[in-house]
NUGU-766275 format. One record per residue: x, y, z of N, C-alpha, C in turn; residue in three letters. Coordinates in steps of 0.2 Angstrom, whole numbers, plus 2048, in hexadecimal, padded with zeros to 3 digits. Example, Ala and Ser with C-alpha at 12.3 -4.5 7.8 and 13.67 -1.06 7.14 Angstrom:
2
8427E482783E7EA8278427F0827ALA8407F58238447FB824840800827SER
***
This chain:
300
9C786DA119C6873A0D9CA875A08MET9C8876A029CC8779FC9CC87F9FBSER9D18819F79D28889F69D48889EEALA9D088C9EA9D188D9E39D68929E2VAL9DC8919DF9E18969DE9E18979D6ILE9DE89D9D49DE8A09CE9E58A49CCCYS9E98A19C79EE8A59C69F38A19C0GLY9F98A29C19FE8A09BAA018999BDSERA038969B7A088909B9A0C8929B3LEUA128929B6A188949B1A1E8929B2ALAA238919ADA2988F9AEA2E8969AFPHEA328969B4A3589B9B5A3C89A9B4ASPA3F89F9AFA4789F9AEA498A49B3SERA4E8A29B8A508A69BDA588A89BCILEA598AE9BCA608B09BAA638B49BFMETA688B49C1A6C8B89C7A718BC9C3THRA708C39C4A748C89C3A798CB9C9PHEA808C99C8A848CA9CFA858D19D0GLUA838D69CDA848DD9CEA7D8DF9D1GLYA7C8E69D1A758EA9D3A728ED9CDARGA6B8ED9CCA688F09C7A698F89C7PHEA6A8FA9CDA6A9029CDA709049CBALAA769009CBA7C9039C9A7C9029C1GLUA779009BEA788FD9B7A729029B3GLNA6E9059B6A699089B3A699109B5ILEA6A9149B1A6B91B9B3A6591F9B2LEUA639229B8A5C9259B8A5A92A9B3PROA5F92E9B2A5E9339ACA5E9319A5ASPA5F92A9A4A6092899DA5A92299CGLNA559229A1A5091E9A0A4C91E999LEUA4C924995A49924990A4D92198AHISA5392098AA5791C985A5A916988ILEA5691298CA5890C990A5B90798CLEUA6190498CA648FF989A698FC98DASNA678F6991A6D8F4995A6C8EC994VALA728E9996A738E2996A768DF99CSERA738DA99EA768D79A5A798D19A4PHEA7E8CF9A6A828C89A5A808C49ACLEUA7C8BE9AAA798BB9AFA7D8B49AFVALA818B39B3A858AC9B2A818A69B5PROA7B8A79B9A788A19BBA718A29B8ALAA6F89C9B6A6789B9B3A648959B5LEUA5F8959B7A5B88F9B9A558909B6ARGA518899B5A4B8899B3A468859B9ARGA418899BAA3D8869C0A368869BEGLUA328829C3A2B8829C3A288889C6PHEA2388D9C4A228929C8A1B8949C6GLYA1A89B9C5A1389E9C4A1089F9CBGLYA0B8A39CCA098A59D2A058A09D4CYSA0089D9D19FB8989D39FF8929D5ALAA0488F9D1A0988A9D3A0C88B9D9GLYA108919DAA138929E0A0F8929E6ASNA098959E5A058969EBA0188F9EEILE9FF88B9E89FE8849E9A028809EDALAA098809EBA0F87D9EEA1087E9F5TYRA0F8859F7A0F8879FEA0A885A02SERA04885A009FD883A039FE87BA04LEUA008789FFA00871A00A0586EA05LYSA0B872A05A10870A0AA0E871A12LEUA09876A12A07878A18A01873A1BLEU9FE86FA169F986AA179F286CA16GLY9F2872A119EB873A0E9EA870A07GLY9E5872A049E286F9FF9E28739F9THR9E78759F59E78799F09E38769E9PRO9E087B9E69DD8789DF9DE87E9DALEU9E587E9D89E68839D29E28839CDPRO9E08899CB9DC88A9C59E088E9C0MET9E388B9BA9E788E9B69E888A9B0ALA9EB88C9AB9EC88A9A49F48889A3THR9F588399F9FC88199D9FC880996VALA02880993A0288098CA0487898AGLYA06877983A08870981A0E86E984SERA12873987A1887198AA18870992ASPA11870995A1087099CA0F86999FGLYA1186399BA1085C99EA1385B9A5THRA1A85C9A4A1E85C9AAA1B85F9B0ASPA198659AFA1686A9B5A118669B8TYRA0C8639B4A068619B6A0885A9BALEUA0C8569B7A0F8509BAA128519C1ALAA168569C2A198589C8A1485A9CEARGA0F85E9CBA0985F9CFA0685A9D2META048569CEA008509D0A0584B9D5ARGA0B84B9D3A0F8479D8A1084A9DFSERA0F8509DFA0F8549E6A088539EAGLNA038509E79FC8509E99F88569E8GLY9FA85A9E39F68619E29F285F9DBILE9EB8609DC9E785F9D79E78639D2SER9E78609CB9E78649C59E08649C2THR9DB8629C59D48629C29D28699BEGLU9D486F9C19D28759BF9D98789BAPHE9DD8749B89E28779B39E18749ADVAL9E08789A89DF8779A19E587799DARG9E58739989EA8739939E887698CGLU9ED87B98A9EB87E9839F187C97FVAL9EF87897A9F38759759F787A971ALA9F487F9709F788396B9FC88996EASP9FE888974A0188F977A0788A97BALAA0B88F97EA1188D982A0E88F98ATYRA1088B98EA0F88D995A12894997THRA0E89899BA1289E99DA1989D99FALAA1D8A399DA248A399FA268A89A2GLNA2A8A89A8A2C8AE9ABA338AF9AAALAA378B49A8A3E8B59A8A408B99AEMETA428B79B4A448BB9B9A4C8BC9BBILEA4D8C29BBA558C49BCA558C79C3META598C49C8A5A8C79CEA618CA9CFTHRA618D09D2A688D29D4A6B8D19DBASPA708D49DDA738D29E3A6F8D49E9ARGA6B8D99E7A678DC9EDA608DA9EEASPA5F8D39E9A598D09E9A538D59E5ASNA558DA9E1A508DD9DEA508D89D7ASNA4A8D99D4A488D59CFA468D99C9GLNA478D69C3A448D99BCA418D29B9ILEA3B8D29B7A378CD9B5A348CD9AETHRA348CA9A9A318CA9A2A2C8C39A3ALAA268C59A1A218BE9A1A1D8BE99BPHEA1E8B8998A1A8B6992A148B2995HISA0E8B5994A088B2997A078AA994PROA078A998DA068A49899FE8A198AGLY9FE89B98D9F889898E9F289C993ALA9F78A09989F38A399D9EE8A899AMET9EE8AA9949E98AE9919E38AB990MET9E38A49909DC8A09909D989F997GLN9DC8A299C9DA89F9A29D38A19A4ALA9D08A69A19CA8A79A29C48A39A0HIS9C689E99C9C18989999BF89499EVAL9C38939A49C188F9A99BD8939AETHR9B78919B09B38959B59B38919BCTHR9B18969C19B08949C79A98939C9ILE9A888D9CC9A188C9CE9A18899D6GLU99B88B9D999B8899E199C8809E1ALA99F87F9E699F8779E89A18779EFARG99E8719F299F8729F89A58719FCSER9AA86E9F99B186D9FB9B58759FAASP9B28789F79B787F9F69B58849FBILE9B98869FE9B788BA049BB893A02LYS9C08919FF9C38989FE9C78999F7LEU9C889F9F59CB8A09EE9D08A59EFGLY9D58A69EA9D98AB9E99DA8AD9E1MET9DA8B39E09DB8B69DA9E28B89DAILE9E68B59D69EE8B79D59EF8B99CESER9F58BC9CD9F68BE9C69F58BA9C1PRO9F18BB9BC9EE8B69B79ED8BB9B0ASP9E98B79AC9E78BB9A69E28C09A8GLY9E28C79A59DD8CC9A89D68CA9A8ARG9D48C79A29CC8C59A29CB8C09A7ASP9CF8BB9A99CF8B59AE9CE8B99B4ALA9D28BE9B69D38C19BD9CC8C59BEMET9C98C89B99C38CC9BA9BD8C79BBLEU9BD8C29B69B68BD9B69B88B99BCGLN9BC8B69BE9BE8B29C49BC8B59CBHIS9BD8BB9CB9BB8BF9D09B38BF9D1ALA9B08C19CC9A98C19CB9A68BB9CDGLU9A98B59CA9A78AE9CB9A78AC9D2GLN9AD8AE9D59AE8AC9DD9A98AF9E1PHE9A78B59DF9A28BA9E399B8B59E2LYS9998B59DB9938B19DA9928AA9DEALA9978A79DF9978A19E19978A09E9ALA9988A79EB9988A79F399F8A59F6GLY9A48A59F29AB8A29F59AF8A89F7ILE9B08A99FD9B58AE9FF9BC8AE9FCPRO9BF8B39F99C58B39F59CA8B99F8PHE9D08B79F79D68BC9F79D88BF9F1VAL9D78C69F09DA8CA9EA9E18CA9EBPHE9E58C79E69EC8C89E69EF8CA9DFASP9EF8D19DE9EF8D39D79F78D29D4PRO9FC8D29D9A038D29D8A048D59D2GLYA088D39CDA0B8D69C7A048D79C2GLN9FF8D59C49FA8D69BF9F78DD9C0GLY9F88DF9C69F48E59C89F58EB9C3LEU9FA8ED9BF9FA8F19BA9F68F19B5PRO9F38EB9B49EE8EA9AF9E88EE9B0MET9E68EF9B69DF8F29B79DF8FA9BAPHE9DA8FD9B89DA9049BA9D69049C1ASP9D690A9C39D490B9CB9CC9089CBGLY9C790A9C79C19079C89C18FF9C7ALA9C58FC9C39C58F59C39C88F29CAGLU9CD8F59CC9D08F29D29CB8F39D8LEU9C88F99D89C38FB9DE9BE8F59DDALA9BC8F39D89B78EE9D79B98E89DAHIS9BF8E59D89C28DF9DB9C28DF9E3PHE9C48E59E69C38E59ED9BD8E49F0VAL9B78E79EB9B18E79EE9AF8DF9EFGLU9B18DC9E99B08D59E89B38D09EELEU9B98D29EF9BE8CD9F39BB8CD9FAALA9BF8C89FE9BD8C8A049C48CBA08THR9CA8C9A059D08CCA079D48CEA02TRP9D98D2A039DF8D59FE9E58D3A00VAL9EA8D29FC9F08D29FF9F58D49F9THR9F98D89FB9FE8DC9F5A058DD9F9VALA0A8DE9F5A118E09F8A108E89F9ASNA168EA9FBA168F29FDA158F69F7ASPA198F39F1A188F79EBA118F79E9TYRA0E8F29E7A088F09E5A038F49E9GLUA048F59F0A008F89F49FF8FF9F3ALAA069039F1A0590A9EEA0190B9E8LYSA029069E49FF9069DD9F79069DEMET9F59019E29EF8FF9E49EB9069E7LEU9EF9099EB9EC90F9EF9EB9159EACYS9F09159E69F191B9E19EB91A9DBGLU9EA9149D99E59149D49DE9139D6ARG9DC9119DD9D69119DF9D49179E2THR9DA91C9E49D89229E99D79209F0GLY9D891A9F29D79189F99DD9169FDLEU9DD917A039E3915A079E390FA09SER9E790CA0C9E8905A0F9E2904A14CYS9E1909A189DC909A1D9D4909A1AALA9D490DA159CE90EA129CC907A0EGLU9D2905A0A9D08FEA079CF8F8A0DLEU9D28F8A129D08F3A179C98F4A1ASER9C68F9A199BF8FAA1B9BA8F6A17LEU9BD8F5A109B88F2A0B9B98EAA0AARG9BE8E7A0E9BF8E0A0F9C08DEA16VAL9C18D7A179C18D5A1E9C98D6A20GLU9CD8D7A1A9D48DAA1E9D98DBA17GLY9DE8DFA189E38E0A139EA8DFA15LEU9EE8DAA129F58D9A149FA8DCA0FLEU9FE8E0A12A038E2A0EA0A8E0A0FVALA0D8DBA0BA138D8A0DA198DEA0CTHRA1E8DEA10A238E2A11A2A8DFA10LEUA2B8D9A0DA318D6A0CA358D4A13GLYA3A8D7A14A3E8D5A1AA3B8D9A20ALAA378DEA1FA348E2A24A2D8DFA27GLNA2B8D9A25A258D6A27A1F8D7A23GLYA198D8A26A138D9A23A0E8DEA27CYSA0B8E2A23A068E6A269FF8E3A25GLU9FA8E3A2A9F48DFA2B9EF8E5A2BVAL9EB8E6A279E78ECA289E08E9A28TRP9DC8EAA2F9D58E8A309D18EEA32VAL9CB8EFA2F9C78F4A319CB8FBA32ALA9CF8FCA2E9D2902A2E9D8903A33GLY9D98FEA379DF8FEA3C9E58F9A39GLU9EB8FCA3A9F18F7A379F48F5A3ELYS9F68EEA3C9FA8EAA41A018E8A3DTHRA068E9A40A0C8E7A3CA0F8E0A3EVALA0F8DBA3AA128D4A3CA198D4A3BVALA1D8D2A3FA248D4A3EA278CEA3APROA2D8D0A37A318CBA32A338C5A36PROA358C0A32A398BAA34A3F8BAA31VALA458BAA35A4C8BAA32A4D8B3A2EGLNA4E8B4A28A518AFA24A578ACA25ALAA588A5A25A5E8A3A26A648A4A22GLUA618A5A1BA658A6A15A608ABA10ALAA648AFA0CA5F8B2A08A628B0A01VALA5F8AC9FDA618A89F8A5E8AA9F2VALA588AB9F2A538AC9EBA4D8AF9EDASPA4A8B59ECA448B79EEA3E8B49EAPROA3F8B29E5A3B8AF9DFA368AB9E5THRA308AC9E3A298A89E6A288AA9EDGLYA2C8AE9F1A2B8B09F8A248B29FACYSA218B79F5A1B8B99F6A168B49F5GLYA168B09F1A128AA9F0A138A59F5ASPA188A49F8A1989F9FEA148A3A04ALAA158A9A05A128ADA0AA0A8ACA09PHEA088ACA02A018ACA009FD8A5A02ARGA0189FA009FF899A039FE898A09GLYA0289CA0EA0189CA159FB89FA17ALA9FA8A5A139F48AAA159EE8A5A13LEU9EE8A1A0D9E889CA0D9E7897A12LEU9ED895A159EC88FA199EA891A1FPHE9EB898A229E989BA289E289DA27GLY9E089FA219D98A1A209D489AA21LEU9D7896A1E9D488EA1E9D288CA26GLU9D888EA299D788CA309D3891A35GLN9D1897A329CD89BA359D18A0A3AGLY9D78A1A389DC8A5A3D9DB8ACA3BTRP9DD8B0A409DC8B8A3F9E28B9A3APRO9E18BFA379E68C0A319EC8C2A34LEU9EE8C4A399F58C5A3D9F88BEA3DALA9F58B9A3F9F78B2A409FA8AFA38ARG9F58B1A349F68AEA2D9FC8B2A2BCYS9FD8B9A2BA038BCA2AA098BAA2DALAA088B8A33A0F8B6A36A118AFA34ALAA0C8AAA32A0F8A4A2FA128A6A27LEUA0F8ABA25A118ACA1FA188AFA1DGLYA198B3A24A218B6A24A258B0A25ASNA238ABA29A278A5A2BA298A1A24ARGA238A0A20A2589CA1AA2989FA16VALA278A6A14A2B8AAA0FA338AAA12GLYA348AAA18A3C8AAA1AA3F8A4A19ALAA3A89EA19A3E898A17A3E897A10LEUA3989AA0CA3A899A05A4089DA02LYSA418A2A04A468A6A02A4D8A4A03ILEA4E89EA06A5589BA08A56896A02ALAA518959FEA528909F9A518939F1SERA538909ECA538929E5A4C8909E3ARGA498959DFA428939DBA3C8949E0GLYA368949DDA318949E1A2D88E9E4GLYA318889E2A2D8829E4A3287D9E6GLNA3787E9E9A3D87A9ECA3E87A9F2ASNA3A87D9F7A3B87D9FFA37878A02TYRA39876A08A34872A0CA32875A12SERA2D872A16A2B875A1BA2A870A22LEUA2C872A27A2B86EA2DA24870A30ASPA1E86DA2DA18870A2FA17870A37THRA1986AA3AA18869A40A1B86FA45ALAA21871A43A25876A46A2187DA44HISA1F87EA3EA1C885A3CA15886A3FLEUA11881A40A0A882A41A09880A48ILEA0C87AA4AA0A877A51A0D87DA56GLY
***
């Protein structure tokens, strides 16, 4: 069973700020904000939501089909994916653009500030989704605005159940558009901040949203995950990480586990429990695609 994962492939420039953002930003001076952060550590990693989710799903034994775009500088990324056994048949190269770039700065409390250049991602809508016998699941993760809108409609038309994971792309859409995504989707997953924004923009509570899909998952970081089904909430407890090194890609690791569980036909609470375990393992390594998993221990 294959899962089409629509979203970004990006290069992440990950920086570490040894202080706290809250100590550098004065709330009453936001209208004249002018700050600078010294970041002694800088790394360049393979990232992007589609890439990170595909990496997690592949480690667990699933079959990811990332649907994304790269620019003229994306050759190394494609070669790496193929070496990991991840198909690139739905990854399109755009010659006159750069691959998407994320500049991510993390403070000592694991708060993050991200700047994102979409680059080739803005052409993601050109690739279309069609029904195919081996494709059983899909996911809409942050991508170009047109791509997210069109791919959601295409999943629905093809009869492919999909997860709506708006992530950092959520602010691009108004309440009516978000409500339409929910109507098209089979499942929705957001973090706690995104859940508040989704509820505010649609005018629907988490309980009400869960009545429109088969399930809503709200990740809470170190506090675990809320699973909403038919208006009822279940809290799936967190997993203690052995080390907290870098939160980049933890949400994507969770989503790869979610897709794996859905492929297996698991109930959502079990999917979330696996996602919590995988996220706790990911946070102990730097970057979004540098961790390994003992699948026999995790799943068996």
